[in-house]
C-alpha positions in Angstrom: 29.1 34.1 97.3 32.0 33.2 99.6 32.7 34.6 103.0 35.9 34.4 105.1 35.2 31.9 107.8 37.0 34.1 110.4 35.0 37.3 109.3 31.7 35.3 109.4 32.4 34.0 112.9 33.6 37.4 114.2 30.4 39.1 112.8 28.3 36.5 114.5 30.3 36.7 117.8 29.9 40.6 117.7 26.1 40.3 117.1 25.8 37.8 120.0 27.7 40.1 122.3 25.4 43.0 121.4 22.4 40.8 122.1 24.0 39.9 125.6 24.5 43.6 126.3 20.9 44.4 125.4 19.5 41.5 127.5 21.6 42.9 130.5 20.0 46.3 129.9 16.6 44.7 129.8 17.1 43.0 133.2 17.2 46.6 134.7 13.7 47.4 133.4 10.5 47.0 135.5 8.6 43.8 134.8 5.5 45.8 133.9 7.4 47.4 131.0 8.7 44.0 129.9 5.2 42.5 129.9 3.7 45.5 128.0 2.2 44.6 124.7 1.1 47.1 122.0 -2.0 45.1 121.3 -3.9 42.1 122.7 -2.5 39.8 119.9 1.1 41.2 119.9 4.0 39.9 121.9 5.6 41.6 124.9 9.3 42.1 125.2 9.5 39.0 127.5 7.4 36.9 125.0 9.9 37.9 122.3 12.8 36.6 124.4 10.7 33.4 125.4 10.2 32.7 121.7 14.1 33.0 121.1 14.6 30.8 124.2 12.4 28.1 122.7 14.4 28.2 119.5 17.6 28.2 121.5 16.4 25.1 123.4 16.4 23.2 120.0 19.3 24.9 118.1 22.0 25.2 120.8 22.0 21.4 121.7 21.7 20.6 118.0 24.7 22.8 117.2 26.7 21.5 120.2 26.0 17.8 119.2 27.2 18.3 115.6 30.3 20.4 116.6 31.3 17.6 119.1 30.9 14.9 116.5 32.6 16.8 113.6 36.1 16.2 112.7 38.5 18.9 113.4 39.0 20.8 110.0 38.7 24.4 109.2 38.5 25.9 105.8 39.2 29.6 105.3 36.0 30.5 103.6 32.3 29.6 103.9 29.9 29.3 101.0 26.2 29.5 102.2 23.8 26.8 100.9 20.8 28.0 98.8 18.2 27.1 101.4 20.3 28.2 104.4 21.1 31.4 102.8 17.5 32.1 102.1 16.5 31.2 105.7 19.3 33.4 107.2 18.6 36.4 105.0 14.8 36.2 105.6 15.7 36.7 109.4 17.7 39.8 109.0 16.0 42.8 110.5 14.6 45.2 107.8 13.2 48.7 108.0 9.6 47.5 107.4 9.8 44.1 109.1 7.5 41.6 107.5 5.3 39.5 109.9 6.1 35.9 109.9 4.0 33.0 111.3 5.5 31.1 114.0 5.1 27.4 115.0 2.5 26.9 117.9 5.3 25.4 120.0 7.4 28.5 119.7 4.6 31.0 120.2 4.7 32.3 123.7 1.7 34.6 123.5 0.0 35.2 126.8 2.6 33.2 128.7 3.1 34.3 132.3 6.8 35.4 132.2 9.2 37.1 134.6 12.8 38.2 134.5 14.0 34.6 134.6 13.2 34.6 130.8 16.1 37.1 130.4 18.4 34.9 132.5 17.8 31.9 130.2 18.3 34.1 127.1 21.6 35.3 128.6 22.7 31.8 129.4 21.9 30.6 125.9 23.9 33.5 124.4 26.9 32.7 126.5 26.7 29.1 125.2 26.3 30.4 121.6 29.5 32.4 122.0 31.3 29.2 123.3 30.0 27.3 120.3 31.1 30.0 117.8 34.6 29.8 119.4 34.7 26.0 118.9 33.4 26.5 115.4 36.8 28.0 114.3 38.1 24.4 114.1 35.1 22.9 112.3 34.2 22.8 108.6 31.1 25.1 108.6 30.1 23.7 105.2 30.6 20.0 105.7 29.0 19.9 109.2 25.3 19.9 109.0 22.5 20.4 111.6 18.9 19.5 111.7 16.3 22.3 111.7 13.3 22.7 114.0 10.6 22.5 111.4 11.6 19.2 109.7 13.9 16.3 110.5 14.4 15.8 106.7 16.2 19.1 106.1 19.8 19.7 107.1 21.6 23.0 106.9 25.3 23.8 106.9 26.5 24.7 110.3 27.5 28.2 109.1 24.0 28.8 107.8 22.5 27.4 111.1 24.5 29.9 113.1 23.5 32.8 110.7 19.8 31.8 111.0 19.8 31.6 114.8 21.7 34.8 115.4 19.9 36.8 112.7 16.6 35.5 114.2 17.8 36.8 117.6 18.5 40.2 116.0 15.1 40.3 114.3 13.3 40.0 117.6 15.6 42.2 119.5 14.6 44.9 117.0 11.0 44.1 117.7 11.6 44.4 121.5 13.1 47.9 120.9 9.9 49.0 119.0 7.7 47.5 121.9 9.7 49.4 124.5 9.7 52.6 122.4 5.9 52.3 122.1 5.6 51.8 125.9 7.8 54.8 126.5 5.6 57.0 124.2 2.4 55.7 125.8 3.8 56.6 129.2 4.8 60.1 128.1 1.4 60.7 126.6 -0.3 59.5 129.8 1.7 62.0 131.8 0.8 64.9 129.4 
């Protein structure tokens, strides 16, 4: 499977812009709503964003470093790697989202969070948009990045972008479900 590089980067930029808009909308919500959890062992909306911020704290500098050290060369298509494609596709939101275990370091359960978590997410998404823009001049196949779970595995830059942005999309869908549940609970309490 080959993807046009410009189409891939445009898709990823559009998703990231949607994530930014969603975060801006979240910043208007009361903190109580953002800290609401469906059950004791589930994440709140802010914990979902904190989880993404922790991943961003690894991947954004990693992507930035590799883009800065890559030679300027762009190819018109991108062919995903087998492992990178698997990771990226496993992150895409689905109708019935399968639960995945997260690493202890990226699990924010029961963290004390406030709206500054949203500000960090917005900053990271802005940087991600800049990196996607810079990536137009980089070979998305030849340039590799490390991954958070192992220093031994390297992914193609295009796959890393897809993984990070699809992972963001997955948890934004989770936040939407949490907020919908909160809304339904509030309505039932008023009835």
